[in-house]
C-alpha positions, 0 to 999 in steps of 0.5 A: 898340113899336119906337122906330126906325120909319121913315116909308116912305109916307103918305097921307090915311088911312094911314101905312106904317113899317118898324121896323129893330129888329124888321124889321117893317113896320106898316101903319096904315090908317083904324082898322086896324093890321097888323104884317107881315114883308116877305114878308107885306107883298108878299103883301098887296100882290099880293092887293089888286092882284089884286081884281076891283073891277068884279066886287065892286061889280056883285055887291054893287050893291044892298047898302045899305053903301058899302064893297063890296069885301071883303079877307080877312084871315087867317081866313074869319071876318074880312073888311075892307070897303073901296071903290074909293078905299080900295083905290087909297089902300092900293095907293098906300101899299104901292107905296113905292120907294127914291128912284131919284135918283142924287145927284152927288158932288163929283168928278162936278161938272166946274166950275172954281172962280175966286175973285175 
């Protein structure tokens, strides 16, 4: 377990963290936990982004379970089933970006300070 975890993103059912020591991302979602290197995280994000949600929902429309969208993980015998809302939440978790806000330095502020 890494003691220097930085929380990158949070959602209702998950959290994405990064460990500076091991250089691993940790994705916790519902009862699943993944530890991924950056290239694995990028590949997972791309894979989930390319899923054809309409195809799977139509293909399995008569299936009794609520979760109809399969995410293949590693071997063929291990598949995670999710629904459309969970896919959107996962994509939201994985689409973390550094803050694009540029902070001002004190020299950037053109203000004449007048003491009374």
